[in-house]
C-alpha positions as CSV (number, residue, x, y, z in Angstrom):
1,M,65.0,42.4,45.6
2,S,65.3,40.0,48.4
3,K,64.1,36.5,48.1
4,R,61.8,37.1,51.1
5,L,59.9,39.7,49.0
6,S,60.0,38.1,45.6
7,L,57.9,35.1,46.4
8,P,55.0,37.1,47.9
9,L,55.1,39.6,45.1
10,T,55.1,36.8,42.5
11,M,52.1,35.2,44.2
12,V,50.2,38.5,44.3
13,A,51.0,39.2,40.7
14,S,49.8,35.7,39.7
15,L,46.5,36.2,41.6
16,I,45.9,39.5,39.9
17,A,46.6,38.0,36.5
18,A,44.2,35.1,37.1
19,S,41.4,37.2,38.6
20,P,39.5,37.6,35.3
21,G,39.0,33.8,35.3
22,F,37.0,34.1,38.5
23,A,34.7,36.8,37.1
24,H,31.1,35.9,36.5
25,H,29.8,36.3,32.9
26,S,27.5,39.1,31.9
27,F,23.8,38.8,31.2
28,A,24.1,41.3,28.4
29,M,23.3,38.5,25.9
30,F,19.7,38.4,27.3
31,D,17.1,41.1,26.7
32,M,16.1,41.8,30.3
33,N,13.3,44.1,29.1
34,K,11.4,41.3,27.3
35,T,9.7,38.2,28.6
36,V,8.9,35.3,26.3
37,V,6.7,32.3,27.2
38,V,7.4,29.0,25.5
39,K,5.4,25.8,25.8
40,G,7.1,22.5,25.1
41,T,8.6,19.3,26.3
42,V,11.7,19.0,28.5
43,R,14.4,17.3,26.5
44,D,17.2,17.7,29.1
45,F,17.7,19.2,32.6
46,R,21.1,19.6,34.0
47,W,21.6,20.2,37.7
48,T,25.1,21.6,37.3
49,N,27.3,24.3,38.7
50,P,27.7,27.2,38.2
51,H,24.3,27.2,36.4
52,A,21.6,24.6,35.9
53,W,20.2,24.3,32.3
54,M,17.1,23.0,30.7
55,E,16.5,22.3,27.1
56,V,12.9,22.4,25.9
57,V,11.6,21.2,22.6
58,V,9.1,23.7,21.2
59,Q,7.1,23.3,18.0
60,G,7.7,26.3,15.8
61,D,5.2,28.1,13.7
62,D,6.5,26.1,10.7
63,G,5.9,22.8,12.5
64,Q,9.6,22.1,13.0
65,A,11.1,21.4,16.4
66,Q,13.0,24.2,18.0
67,Y,15.5,23.4,20.8
68,W,15.4,26.2,23.4
69,N,18.4,26.3,25.7
70,I,17.5,28.0,28.9
71,E,20.1,29.1,31.5
72,M,19.2,29.1,35.1
73,T,20.8,30.0,38.4
74,S,22.9,27.6,40.5
75,P,21.4,24.5,42.0
76,N,22.0,26.0,45.5
77,N,19.9,29.0,44.7
78,L,17.2,26.8,43.0
79,T,17.1,24.6,46.1
80,Q,16.2,27.6,48.2
81,Q,13.1,28.1,45.9
82,G,11.9,24.5,46.4
83,W,13.7,22.9,43.5
84,K,15.1,19.4,43.5
85,R,17.4,17.6,41.1
86,T,14.3,15.7,40.0
87,S,12.0,18.7,39.6
88,L,12.2,18.4,35.8
89,K,12.4,15.2,33.8
90,P,12.7,14.5,30.1
91,G,9.2,14.3,28.6
92,D,7.6,16.8,31.0
93,R,5.3,19.2,29.3
94,V,6.1,22.7,30.6
95,T,5.4,26.4,30.1
96,V,8.6,28.4,30.6
97,S,9.0,32.2,31.0
98,I,12.4,33.6,30.0
99,H,14.3,36.7,29.1
100,P,15.1,35.9,25.5
101,L,18.5,36.0,23.8
102,R,19.1,39.4,22.1
103,D,20.3,37.7,18.9
104,G,16.9,36.0,18.4
105,K,18.1,32.5,18.8
106,A,16.0,30.0,20.7
107,G,17.1,30.4,24.3
108,G,17.1,32.7,27.3
109,S,17.5,33.4,30.9
110,F,15.0,31.5,33.1
111,L,12.3,33.3,35.1
112,S,9.7,30.6,35.9
113,V,8.3,27.2,34.8
114,V,4.8,25.8,35.2
115,L,5.2,22.0,35.8
116,P,2.9,19.3,34.5
117,N,1.0,19.2,37.8
118,G,0.2,22.9,37.5
119,S,2.7,24.1,40.2
120,T,5.1,26.9,39.4
121,L,8.8,27.0,40.2
122,K,10.6,30.4,39.9
123,Q,14.0,31.9,39.6
124,P,15.2,33.0,43.1
125,G,15.1,36.7,43.6
């Protein structure tokens, strides 16, 4: 094989081998047929790519604190729905609707949140 062809073929092969790294993860871990509503206090809100996250502390039926990790879409998509980096702050009392994790753990895929002022912010879509 000529040197003129070997470099482009090597580059193409490298890109094909690396392509799974560019793939987006599946939402199979969430039960998209169920909606759960949790009321609690924002512990953390991360305005990060590729997904924003919030952690909400919810009082369980047994009186113990449960930490719900809620995955959101990208900050860019949230901005299009009226979100700001400061939309959620630690200490905010919120009501969050999610698609829960299939394994029953405290977490899910974000749908909407009712903020302390009564306004609602939603997942784009």
